[in-house]
VEXMI-962739 format. One record per residue (C-alpha): residue number from 0; residue in one letter; x, y, z. Coordinates in Angstrom, 3 decimals, padded with zeros to 6 digits. Example, Ala and Ser with C-alpha at 12.3 -4.5 7.8 and 13.67 -1.06 7.14 Angstrom:
% residues 2
+-----+-----+----------+----------+----------+
!   n ! res !        u !        v !        w !
+-----+-----+----------+----------+----------+
!   0 !   A !  012.300 ! -004.500 !  007.800 !
!   1 !   S !  013.670 ! -001.060 !  007.140 !
+-----+-----+----------+----------+----------+
***
This chain:
% residues 410
+-----+-----+----------+----------+----------+
!   n ! res !        u !        v !        w !
+-----+-----+----------+----------+----------+
!   0 !   M ! -041.439 ! -051.831 !  242.250 !
!   1 !   S ! -040.583 ! -047.985 !  240.389 !
!   2 !   K ! -041.036 ! -047.323 !  236.619 !
!   3 !   K ! -038.879 ! -046.158 !  234.459 !
!   4 !   V ! -039.511 ! -043.161 !  232.549 !
!   5 !   R ! -037.577 ! -042.121 !  229.005 !
!   6 !   V ! -037.710 ! -037.939 !  228.460 !
!   7 !   A ! -036.521 ! -035.964 !  225.691 !
!   8 !   I ! -036.078 ! -032.230 !  226.110 !
!   9 !   A ! -036.489 ! -029.640 !  223.345 !
!  10 !   G ! -035.264 ! -026.749 !  224.540 !
!  11 !   V ! -031.976 ! -026.872 !  227.229 !
!  12 !   G ! -032.680 ! -023.446 !  229.144 !
!  13 !   N ! -033.178 ! -023.057 !  233.056 !
!  14 !   C ! -036.250 ! -024.733 !  233.497 !
!  15 !   A ! -034.230 ! -027.793 !  231.951 !
!  16 !   S ! -031.225 ! -027.274 !  234.032 !
!  17 !   A ! -033.720 ! -027.232 !  237.317 !
!  18 !   L ! -035.921 ! -030.321 !  236.461 !
!  19 !   V ! -032.136 ! -032.315 !  235.318 !
!  20 !   Q ! -030.682 ! -031.110 !  238.514 !
!  21 !   G ! -033.816 ! -031.854 !  240.707 !
!  22 !   T ! -033.993 ! -035.647 !  239.550 !
!  23 !   S ! -030.501 ! -036.139 !  240.974 !
!  24 !   Y ! -031.208 ! -033.796 !  244.045 !
!  25 !   Y ! -033.930 ! -035.813 !  244.748 !
!  26 !   H ! -032.616 ! -038.757 !  244.611 !
!  27 !   R ! -029.642 ! -037.946 !  246.529 !
!  28 !   Y ! -032.153 ! -036.390 !  249.125 !
!  29 !   H ! -034.275 ! -039.556 !  249.502 !
!  30 !   S ! -031.271 ! -041.598 !  250.197 !
!  31 !   S ! -029.604 ! -039.674 !  252.022 !
!  32 !   D ! -032.434 ! -038.935 !  253.915 !
!  33 !   H ! -032.883 ! -042.260 !  255.148 !
!  34 !   K ! -029.491 ! -043.604 !  255.655 !
!  35 !   K ! -028.264 ! -040.448 !  257.552 !
!  36 !   G ! -030.980 ! -038.579 !  258.838 !
!  37 !   N ! -032.089 ! -034.615 !  257.271 !
!  38 !   E ! -029.736 ! -033.041 !  259.719 !
!  39 !   N ! -026.923 ! -034.476 !  257.427 !
!  40 !   E ! -028.754 ! -034.120 !  254.326 !
!  41 !   N ! -029.345 ! -030.113 !  254.945 !
!  42 !   D ! -025.567 ! -030.274 !  255.549 !
!  43 !   D ! -024.900 ! -031.846 !  252.447 !
!  44 !   V ! -026.753 ! -029.704 !  250.360 !
!  45 !   N ! -025.545 ! -026.226 !  252.566 !
!  46 !   N ! -021.681 ! -027.515 !  251.818 !
!  47 !   N ! -022.794 ! -028.227 !  247.945 !
!  48 !   N ! -024.345 ! -024.985 !  247.700 !
!  49 !   S ! -021.188 ! -023.319 !  249.513 !
!  50 !   N ! -019.321 ! -024.026 !  245.884 !
!  51 !   N ! -021.688 ! -022.112 !  243.841 !
!  52 !   N ! -020.685 ! -018.158 !  243.621 !
!  53 !   N ! -024.596 ! -017.731 !  241.574 !
!  54 !   S ! -026.925 ! -016.673 !  244.331 !
!  55 !   N ! -026.882 ! -019.691 !  247.028 !
!  56 !   N ! -027.495 ! -018.134 !  250.341 !
!  57 !   N ! -031.514 ! -017.753 !  248.578 !
!  58 !   S ! -031.181 ! -021.747 !  248.034 !
!  59 !   N ! -029.483 ! -022.322 !  251.509 !
!  60 !   I ! -032.018 ! -020.509 !  253.374 !
!  61 !   S ! -035.316 ! -022.128 !  251.472 !
!  62 !   T ! -033.579 ! -025.361 !  251.780 !
!  63 !   R ! -033.309 ! -025.197 !  255.435 !
!  64 !   S ! -036.928 ! -023.225 !  256.024 !
!  65 !   N ! -038.922 ! -025.978 !  253.656 !
!  66 !   S ! -036.813 ! -029.062 !  255.370 !
!  67 !   S ! -038.236 ! -028.652 !  258.479 !
!  68 !   S ! -041.593 ! -028.867 !  257.604 !
!  69 !   N ! -043.212 ! -031.652 !  256.382 !
!  70 !   S ! -046.946 ! -031.574 !  256.609 !
!  71 !   S ! -049.469 ! -034.359 !  257.434 !
!  72 !   S ! -051.044 ! -033.280 !  254.075 !
!  73 !   S ! -048.018 ! -034.151 !  252.502 !
!  74 !   S ! -048.024 ! -037.631 !  254.569 !
!  75 !   N ! -051.526 ! -038.370 !  253.279 !
!  76 !   N ! -050.420 ! -037.605 !  249.609 !
!  77 !   D ! -047.693 ! -039.905 !  249.565 !
!  78 !   S ! -049.674 ! -042.520 !  251.207 !
!  79 !   N ! -052.715 ! -042.550 !  248.639 !
!  80 !   S ! -050.309 ! -042.036 !  245.828 !
!  81 !   G ! -048.408 ! -045.566 !  246.603 !
!  82 !   G ! -045.646 ! -044.132 !  248.866 !
!  83 !   S ! -044.492 ! -044.926 !  251.941 !
!  84 !   H ! -042.148 ! -042.300 !  252.798 !
!  85 !   L ! -042.755 ! -038.292 !  253.704 !
!  86 !   A ! -042.906 ! -036.260 !  250.788 !
!  87 !   P ! -039.766 ! -034.237 !  250.362 !
!  88 !   P ! -040.394 ! -030.274 !  250.168 !
!  89 !   G ! -041.384 ! -029.703 !  246.504 !
!  90 !   L ! -043.302 ! -032.865 !  245.426 !
!  91 !   I ! -046.716 ! -033.884 !  245.743 !
!  92 !   A ! -044.894 ! -036.863 !  246.873 !
!  93 !   Y ! -041.666 ! -038.521 !  246.788 !
!  94 !   N ! -043.183 ! -041.953 !  245.094 !
!  95 !   L ! -046.381 ! -041.052 !  242.965 !
!  96 !   G ! -048.159 ! -044.110 !  241.318 !
!  97 !   G ! -044.912 ! -045.941 !  241.960 !
!  98 !   I ! -042.372 ! -043.379 !  239.967 !
!  99 !   E ! -039.948 ! -041.488 !  242.040 !
! 100 !   P ! -038.003 ! -038.520 !  240.620 !
! 101 !   S ! -034.812 ! -040.756 !  240.059 !
! 102 !   D ! -036.715 ! -042.831 !  237.469 !
! 103 !   I ! -036.885 ! -040.195 !  235.263 !
! 104 !   E ! -034.115 ! -041.175 !  232.623 !
! 105 !   F ! -032.953 ! -038.237 !  230.179 !
! 106 !   V ! -032.469 ! -039.813 !  226.799 !
! 107 !   A ! -032.190 ! -036.800 !  224.464 !
! 108 !   A ! -032.395 ! -033.279 !  224.135 !
! 109 !   F ! -032.166 ! -030.321 !  221.610 !
! 110 !   D ! -030.919 ! -027.033 !  221.437 !
! 111 !   V ! -029.594 ! -024.525 !  218.510 !
! 112 !   V ! -027.310 ! -022.442 !  220.803 !
! 113 !   E ! -023.506 ! -023.267 !  220.503 !
! 114 !   S ! -022.535 ! -023.274 !  223.824 !
! 115 !   K ! -025.120 ! -026.087 !  224.394 !
! 116 !   V ! -025.037 ! -028.070 !  220.570 !
! 117 !   G ! -022.398 ! -031.068 !  221.223 !
! 118 !   Q ! -022.185 ! -031.112 !  225.180 !
! 119 !   D ! -023.311 ! -033.384 !  227.805 !
! 120 !   L ! -026.479 ! -033.155 !  228.845 !
! 121 !   A ! -024.850 ! -032.555 !  232.326 !
! 122 !   D ! -022.520 ! -029.783 !  231.025 !
! 123 !   A ! -025.111 ! -028.071 !  228.700 !
! 124 !   I ! -027.083 ! -027.079 !  231.543 !
! 125 !   F ! -024.488 ! -024.880 !  232.938 !
! 126 !   A ! -023.769 ! -023.506 !  229.770 !
! 127 !   S ! -024.677 ! -019.597 !  229.350 !
! 128 !   P ! -027.005 ! -018.305 !  228.493 !
! 129 !   N ! -027.959 ! -019.868 !  231.415 !
! 130 !   N ! -028.116 ! -018.597 !  234.497 !
! 131 !   T ! -030.358 ! -020.084 !  237.323 !
! 132 !   I ! -028.550 ! -021.497 !  240.408 !
! 133 !   K ! -027.268 ! -024.550 !  241.179 !
! 134 !   I ! -028.478 ! -026.767 !  243.770 !
! 135 !   C ! -025.560 ! -030.078 !  242.875 !
! 136 !   D ! -023.321 ! -031.814 !  240.636 !
! 137 !   V ! -025.163 ! -033.739 !  237.508 !
! 138 !   N ! -023.230 ! -037.141 !  236.721 !
! 139 !   K ! -022.618 ! -037.211 !  232.847 !
! 140 !   T ! -025.488 ! -038.532 !  231.236 !
! 141 !   G ! -023.629 ! -039.614 !  228.248 !
! 142 !   I ! -026.925 ! -037.708 !  226.308 !
! 143 !   T ! -025.370 ! -035.186 !  223.833 !
! 144 !   V ! -027.238 ! -032.344 !  222.751 !
! 145 !   E ! -028.031 ! -032.332 !  219.368 !
! 146 !   K ! -028.811 ! -029.689 !  217.193 !
! 147 !   G ! -032.427 ! -028.079 !  216.702 !
! 148 !   E ! -034.263 ! -026.296 !  214.048 !
! 149 !   V ! -034.258 ! -023.260 !  214.772 !
! 150 !   L ! -037.324 ! -022.066 !  212.615 !
! 151 !   D ! -038.823 ! -018.887 !  215.044 !
! 152 !   G ! -037.190 ! -020.271 !  217.811 !
! 153 !   V ! -034.945 ! -017.658 !  218.597 !
! 154 !   G ! -036.444 ! -013.956 !  218.462 !
! 155 !   K ! -034.505 ! -010.863 !  217.326 !
! 156 !   H ! -033.629 ! -009.784 !  221.348 !
! 157 !   L ! -032.682 ! -013.540 !  221.511 !
! 158 !   N ! -030.186 ! -013.517 !  218.496 !
! 159 !   E ! -028.452 ! -010.617 !  219.970 !
! 160 !   R ! -027.068 ! -012.310 !  223.143 !
! 161 !   V ! -026.891 ! -016.088 !  221.973 !
! 162 !   K ! -024.440 ! -017.979 !  218.933 !
! 163 !   I ! -026.622 ! -020.329 !  216.957 !
! 164 !   S ! -024.532 ! -023.607 !  215.896 !
! 165 !   D ! -023.794 ! -024.358 !  212.556 !
! 166 !   K ! -024.129 ! -027.611 !  212.613 !
! 167 !   G ! -026.894 ! -028.987 !  210.785 !
! 168 !   P ! -030.224 ! -030.479 !  212.321 !
! 169 !   P ! -030.130 ! -034.102 !  212.690 !
! 170 !   N ! -033.311 ! -036.290 !  211.957 !
! 171 !   I ! -035.443 ! -035.391 !  215.154 !
! 172 !   A ! -038.013 ! -037.997 !  214.897 !
! 173 !   Q ! -035.481 ! -041.379 !  214.084 !
! 174 !   I ! -033.620 ! -039.887 !  217.219 !
! 175 !   L ! -035.964 ! -040.162 !  219.360 !
! 176 !   K ! -037.526 ! -043.685 !  217.728 !
! 177 !   D ! -033.211 ! -044.735 !  218.443 !
! 178 !   S ! -033.718 ! -043.079 !  222.298 !
! 179 !   G ! -036.934 ! -044.964 !  223.362 !
! 180 !   A ! -038.038 ! -041.640 !  224.649 !
! 181 !   E ! -041.323 ! -041.830 !  225.698 !
! 182 !   I ! -042.723 ! -038.538 !  226.516 !
! 183 !   L ! -041.041 ! -035.413 !  224.792 !
! 184 !   I ! -041.064 ! -032.488 !  226.969 !
! 185 !   N ! -041.079 ! -028.659 !  224.894 !
! 186 !   Y ! -038.912 ! -025.987 !  227.200 !
! 187 !   L ! -038.595 ! -023.668 !  223.808 !
! 188 !   P ! -038.653 ! -019.796 !  224.265 !
! 189 !   V ! -041.936 ! -018.134 !  224.308 !
! 190 !   G ! -043.750 ! -017.659 !  220.493 !
! 191 !   S ! -041.827 ! -020.338 !  219.377 !
! 192 !   R ! -044.822 ! -021.652 !  217.226 !
! 193 !   Q ! -043.252 ! -022.806 !  214.265 !
! 194 !   A ! -040.833 ! -024.779 !  216.254 !
! 195 !   T ! -043.285 ! -026.214 !  218.773 !
! 196 !   K ! -045.521 ! -027.637 !  215.829 !
! 197 !   Y ! -042.570 ! -028.823 !  213.761 !
! 198 !   Y ! -041.806 ! -031.160 !  217.250 !
! 199 !   V ! -045.360 ! -031.794 !  217.521 !
! 200 !   E ! -045.231 ! -033.428 !  214.255 !
! 201 !   Q ! -041.357 ! -035.109 !  214.891 !
! 202 !   C ! -043.119 ! -036.609 !  217.768 !
! 203 !   L ! -046.157 ! -037.912 !  215.937 !
! 204 !   D ! -044.023 ! -039.575 !  213.363 !
! 205 !   A ! -041.355 ! -041.380 !  216.146 !
! 206 !   G ! -044.493 ! -042.576 !  218.465 !
! 207 !   V ! -043.842 ! -040.486 !  221.478 !
! 208 !   S ! -045.984 ! -038.771 !  223.649 !
! 209 !   F ! -045.612 ! -034.854 !  224.365 !
! 210 !   I ! -045.736 ! -032.243 !  227.495 !
! 211 !   N ! -045.917 ! -028.806 !  226.734 !
! 212 !   A ! -044.326 ! -026.152 !  228.848 !
! 213 !   I ! -044.534 ! -023.218 !  226.869 !
! 214 !   P ! -047.430 ! -020.944 !  225.520 !
! 215 !   V ! -048.116 ! -022.439 !  222.178 !
! 216 !   F ! -051.426 ! -024.160 !  222.403 !
! 217 !   I ! -050.961 ! -027.718 !  221.367 !
! 218 !   A ! -052.557 ! -029.830 !  224.042 !
! 219 !   S ! -055.541 ! -027.481 !  224.472 !
! 220 !   T ! -056.501 ! -027.215 !  220.620 !
! 221 !   P ! -058.808 ! -030.125 !  219.027 !
! 222 !   K ! -056.576 ! -030.477 !  216.297 !
! 223 !   W ! -054.184 ! -031.591 !  218.480 !
! 224 !   Q ! -055.758 ! -033.515 !  220.293 !
! 225 !   Q ! -057.146 ! -035.170 !  218.027 !
! 226 !   A ! -053.441 ! -036.039 !  216.144 !
! 227 !   F ! -052.143 ! -037.590 !  218.891 !
! 228 !   A ! -055.089 ! -039.783 !  219.839 !
! 229 !   G ! -055.571 ! -040.590 !  216.540 !
! 230 !   K ! -051.871 ! -041.951 !  216.968 !
! 231 !   N ! -052.412 ! -043.587 !  220.580 !
! 232 !   L ! -050.319 ! -041.246 !  222.315 !
! 233 !   A ! -051.108 ! -038.762 !  225.271 !
! 234 !   C ! -050.727 ! -035.010 !  225.210 !
! 235 !   A ! -050.517 ! -032.425 !  228.562 !
! 236 !   G ! -050.172 ! -028.786 !  228.882 !
! 237 !   D ! -050.190 ! -025.870 !  227.958 !
! 238 !   D ! -047.864 ! -023.695 !  229.791 !
! 239 !   V ! -046.398 ! -025.089 !  232.752 !
! 240 !   M ! -047.864 ! -023.220 !  236.082 !
! 241 !   S ! -045.470 ! -022.955 !  239.011 !
! 242 !   Q ! -045.574 ! -024.285 !  242.207 !
! 243 !   L ! -045.953 ! -021.379 !  244.077 !
! 244 !   G ! -045.791 ! -018.591 !  240.799 !
! 245 !   A ! -047.706 ! -015.232 !  239.830 !
! 246 !   T ! -050.117 ! -017.632 !  238.436 !
! 247 !   V ! -051.410 ! -020.047 !  241.137 !
! 248 !   L ! -051.273 ! -016.983 !  242.839 !
! 249 !   H ! -053.324 ! -014.470 !  241.027 !
! 250 !   K ! -055.672 ! -017.161 !  240.844 !
! 251 !   T ! -055.938 ! -018.116 !  243.659 !
! 252 !   L ! -056.267 ! -014.737 !  245.486 !
! 253 !   V ! -059.096 ! -014.040 !  242.487 !
! 254 !   K ! -060.799 ! -017.006 !  243.377 !
! 255 !   L ! -060.882 ! -016.403 !  247.013 !
! 256 !   F ! -062.362 ! -012.600 !  246.887 !
! 257 !   V ! -065.110 ! -014.378 !  244.644 !
! 258 !   D ! -066.433 ! -016.954 !  247.244 !
! 259 !   R ! -065.888 ! -014.480 !  250.169 !
! 260 !   G ! -068.213 ! -012.339 !  248.395 !
! 261 !   V ! -066.005 ! -009.393 !  247.532 !
! 262 !   K ! -066.623 ! -007.978 !  243.814 !
! 263 !   I ! -063.380 ! -007.263 !  242.158 !
! 264 !   D ! -063.531 ! -004.247 !  239.814 !
! 265 !   E ! -060.330 ! -004.722 !  238.220 !
! 266 !   T ! -056.679 ! -006.342 !  238.959 !
! 267 !   Y ! -053.605 ! -006.610 !  237.261 !
! 268 !   Q ! -050.125 ! -008.730 !  237.294 !
! 269 !   L ! -046.581 ! -007.223 !  236.178 !
! 270 !   N ! -043.365 ! -009.216 !  236.530 !
! 271 !   V ! -039.900 ! -008.983 !  235.779 !
! 272 !   G ! -036.626 ! -011.236 !  235.439 !
! 273 !   G ! -033.502 ! -011.082 !  234.380 !
! 274 !   D ! -032.510 ! -014.316 !  232.688 !
! 275 !   M ! -032.995 ! -014.978 !  228.764 !
! 276 !   D ! -036.393 ! -015.689 !  229.097 !
! 277 !   F ! -037.525 ! -012.384 !  230.160 !
! 278 !   Y ! -034.854 ! -011.042 !  227.159 !
! 279 !   N ! -036.819 ! -013.042 !  224.771 !
! 280 !   M ! -040.021 ! -011.700 !  225.845 !
! 281 !   L ! -038.935 ! -008.223 !  225.150 !
! 282 !   D ! -040.055 ! -008.634 !  221.462 !
! 283 !   E ! -043.739 ! -007.819 !  222.150 !
! 284 !   E ! -044.887 ! -009.635 !  218.957 !
! 285 !   R ! -044.156 ! -012.642 !  220.723 !
! 286 !   L ! -046.000 ! -012.267 !  224.211 !
! 287 !   E ! -049.675 ! -013.014 !  221.853 !
! 288 !   D ! -049.964 ! -016.554 !  223.718 !
! 289 !   K ! -048.239 ! -015.765 !  226.993 !
! 290 !   R ! -050.753 ! -013.117 !  228.041 !
! 291 !   I ! -053.654 ! -015.498 !  226.297 !
! 292 !   S ! -052.566 ! -017.948 !  228.520 !
! 293 !   K ! -051.884 ! -016.160 !  231.994 !
! 294 !   T ! -055.094 ! -014.172 !  231.821 !
! 295 !   S ! -057.490 ! -017.249 !  230.517 !
! 296 !   A ! -056.257 ! -018.649 !  233.904 !
! 297 !   V ! -057.146 ! -015.844 !  236.271 !
! 298 !   A ! -060.398 ! -014.464 !  234.367 !
! 299 !   A ! -061.561 ! -018.536 !  234.489 !
! 300 !   M ! -062.086 ! -018.293 !  238.319 !
! 301 !   V ! -063.951 ! -015.179 !  238.019 !
! 302 !   P ! -068.311 ! -015.247 !  237.106 !
! 303 !   Y ! -068.170 ! -011.899 !  235.485 !
! 304 !   H ! -065.959 ! -009.922 !  233.844 !
! 305 !   I ! -063.199 ! -007.867 !  234.926 !
! 306 !   P ! -060.637 ! -005.454 !  233.198 !
! 307 !   M ! -057.040 ! -006.664 !  233.863 !
! 308 !   R ! -053.724 ! -006.520 !  232.528 !
! 309 !   I ! -051.682 ! -009.588 !  232.980 !
! 310 !   G ! -048.196 ! -010.426 !  231.573 !
! 311 !   P ! -044.234 ! -010.372 !  231.435 !
! 312 !   S ! -043.188 ! -006.630 !  231.649 !
! 313 !   D ! -039.594 ! -005.961 !  231.597 !
! 314 !   F ! -035.701 ! -007.393 !  231.393 !
! 315 !   V ! -034.005 ! -006.317 !  234.621 !
! 316 !   G ! -030.465 ! -008.259 !  233.983 !
! 317 !   F ! -029.425 ! -008.416 !  237.091 !
! 318 !   L ! -032.075 ! -010.408 !  238.848 !
! 319 !   D ! -030.481 ! -013.045 !  236.699 !
! 320 !   N ! -032.927 ! -016.174 !  237.141 !
! 321 !   D ! -034.681 ! -014.469 !  240.052 !
! 322 !   K ! -038.697 ! -013.324 !  239.206 !
! 323 !   I ! -040.159 ! -010.784 !  241.073 !
! 324 !   C ! -043.978 ! -010.243 !  240.348 !
! 325 !   Y ! -046.372 ! -007.826 !  242.011 !
! 326 !   I ! -050.539 ! -008.400 !  242.033 !
! 327 !   N ! -053.212 ! -006.026 !  242.575 !
! 328 !   M ! -056.740 ! -006.263 !  243.121 !
! 329 !   R ! -059.299 ! -003.641 !  243.917 !
! 330 !   G ! -062.870 ! -004.142 !  244.882 !
! 331 !   K ! -065.382 ! -003.654 !  246.859 !
! 332 !   Y ! -067.047 ! -006.022 !  250.214 !
! 333 !   F ! -070.209 ! -005.500 !  252.529 !
! 334 !   G ! -071.720 ! -001.690 !  252.283 !
! 335 !   N ! -070.094 ! -001.245 !  248.493 !
! 336 !   V ! -066.709 ! -000.154 !  250.941 !
! 337 !   P ! -063.245 ! -000.284 !  248.529 !
! 338 !   I ! -060.834 ! -002.951 !  249.217 !
! 339 !   E ! -057.420 ! -003.087 !  247.438 !
! 340 !   L ! -054.775 ! -005.923 !  248.222 !
! 341 !   D ! -050.893 ! -005.630 !  246.923 !
! 342 !   V ! -049.060 ! -008.847 !  246.559 !
! 343 !   K ! -045.500 ! -009.187 !  245.964 !
! 344 !   L ! -043.512 ! -012.175 !  245.132 !
! 345 !   K ! -039.969 ! -012.983 !  244.844 !
! 346 !   V ! -039.110 ! -016.337 !  243.273 !
! 347 !   V ! -035.968 ! -018.544 !  241.334 !
! 348 !   D ! -037.799 ! -019.043 !  238.531 !
! 349 !   A ! -036.767 ! -022.037 !  236.953 !
! 350 !   Y ! -037.359 ! -024.156 !  240.114 !
! 351 !   N ! -040.667 ! -022.785 !  240.337 !
! 352 !   S ! -041.935 ! -025.140 !  237.825 !
! 353 !   A ! -039.698 ! -028.245 !  237.695 !
! 354 !   G ! -041.317 ! -029.613 !  240.702 !
! 355 !   V ! -044.770 ! -029.326 !  239.070 !
! 356 !   M ! -042.800 ! -030.983 !  235.487 !
! 357 !   I ! -041.730 ! -033.844 !  237.256 !
! 358 !   D ! -046.068 ! -034.576 !  238.529 !
! 359 !   A ! -046.674 ! -034.041 !  235.206 !
! 360 !   I ! -043.844 ! -036.524 !  233.905 !
! 361 !   R ! -045.018 ! -039.012 !  236.360 !
! 362 !   G ! -048.847 ! -038.863 !  235.350 !
! 363 !   T ! -048.296 ! -038.835 !  231.715 !
! 364 !   K ! -046.268 ! -041.994 !  232.388 !
! 365 !   L ! -049.390 ! -043.508 !  234.033 !
! 366 !   A ! -051.721 ! -042.280 !  231.245 !
! 367 !   I ! -049.481 ! -044.215 !  228.629 !
! 368 !   D ! -049.106 ! -047.396 !  230.497 !
! 369 !   R ! -053.180 ! -047.162 !  231.337 !
! 370 !   G ! -053.305 ! -046.770 !  227.319 !
! 371 !   T ! -055.156 ! -043.279 !  227.977 !
! 372 !   N ! -054.539 ! -041.444 !  224.605 !
! 373 !   G ! -055.154 ! -037.771 !  223.787 !
! 374 !   P ! -055.010 ! -034.940 !  226.060 !
! 375 !   L ! -055.222 ! -035.345 !  229.509 !
! 376 !   E ! -057.357 ! -033.309 !  231.314 !
! 377 !   S ! -056.734 ! -033.562 !  235.012 !
! 378 !   I ! -052.984 ! -033.268 !  234.730 !
! 379 !   S ! -052.940 ! -030.302 !  232.136 !
! 380 !   A ! -055.369 ! -028.426 !  234.907 !
! 381 !   Y ! -053.669 ! -029.083 !  237.572 !
! 382 !   C ! -050.261 ! -028.848 !  235.802 !
! 383 !   F ! -050.671 ! -026.141 !  233.548 !
! 384 !   K ! -052.044 ! -022.778 !  232.793 !
! 385 !   H ! -054.073 ! -023.122 !  229.284 !
! 386 !   P ! -055.103 ! -026.943 !  229.983 !
! 387 !   P ! -058.266 ! -027.994 !  228.045 !
! 388 !   V ! -060.080 ! -027.594 !  230.675 !
! 389 !   Q ! -059.812 ! -024.673 !  233.223 !
! 390 !   M ! -060.245 ! -025.621 !  237.156 !
! 391 !   S ! -059.535 ! -024.127 !  240.396 !
! 392 !   Y ! -056.480 ! -025.000 !  241.954 !
! 393 !   S ! -058.282 ! -026.776 !  244.472 !
! 394 !   D ! -060.583 ! -029.042 !  242.248 !
! 395 !   A ! -057.948 ! -029.442 !  239.717 !
! 396 !   K ! -055.813 ! -031.139 !  242.839 !
! 397 !   D ! -057.981 ! -033.295 !  243.601 !
! 398 !   R ! -058.383 ! -034.488 !  240.214 !
! 399 !   F ! -055.003 ! -035.024 !  239.631 !
! 400 !   M ! -054.749 ! -037.551 !  242.630 !
! 401 !   E ! -058.009 ! -038.973 !  241.335 !
! 402 !   F ! -056.131 ! -039.767 !  237.474 !
! 403 !   I ! -053.091 ! -040.954 !  239.860 !
! 404 !   E ! -055.428 ! -043.298 !  241.952 !
! 405 !   G ! -057.047 ! -044.641 !  238.747 !
! 406 !   K ! -060.529 ! -043.159 !  239.944 !
! 407 !   R ! -060.269 ! -041.088 !  236.320 !
! 408 !   E ! -059.751 ! -041.693 !  233.060 !
! 409 !   R ! -057.531 ! -038.578 !  232.130 !
+-----+-----+----------+----------+----------+
***
């Protein structure tokens, strides 16, 4: 029997939009797949996307190509986690520990931008300046986006592009209590240190577990680990790692070089995008934690020091929510002969982390039900760039699945 998960969101940006749309999309995908078959489901998705004027050709292509290739490993993952169906593309399993994407219920949401505050969550996810693609319609949720605390959540560049709501912030801890939220997801802009800690404190007061999607170090910091454990609450993070994004690709390539005996001399990773996340990161002073998070994830795969430069590079407005990553690696292999690798990756950024976040939510719910508190090491290593314990992707996935199956405490 499915378990419902009551989730609150702080920061209703592109990533929140992808997550909310994704829970609706996979519910329809799964229902349609079993009632009508894959071909009709793809027609439904493509017809829906044809009504959206924002970069929908890319969405249609990716939906068709991914839907045709459910692998045997997906089937194994699903059976290991208590599911009985093949996992649809984008999820490690449709049913994970008895929890399906449609079991995620959004019960509260907070933002500070005038275009979103006061709106139903289903409308706010499409409000400006959000600019990711639309993959499905979302029914009214009955959840009104409340005004949050600004603090350092809006940097000087972002402040040029958005109008802050003049509504006074409510008692956020009380709203979390009244909503019955079990988990709050932190989707605030990069560099929101004070604002993130404010929401952490509201969670601790309200008895709500915390998933930290941004590079402010909470789940990986002993002070906050102990604070959540002391309240018998769970925390996971920090800085969500995309399904196939720059960090997981870079760290996997570095690990491959090391495992194959290639001596890495130097590497860099450059990222550009056109959404408000990248515009916000034009404030260099907001990037310290982001650079640390991304760099530490890659550096942990190498048993020696190498020069590296990793992080956001520039804002290119016409890219919208597309993100382009360039990775360069140079080294030497047999006979001290040089080798160089150049990789370009282009993704729709928001959706690249939505499936990972659905897995993080489901894993955290299992931890809550089992009474596991404090930092969730397996979930954090699999889903985030700066976890309490760094692992290779393959090791992290193995431990995550062992946790889901109840073979690991955390």
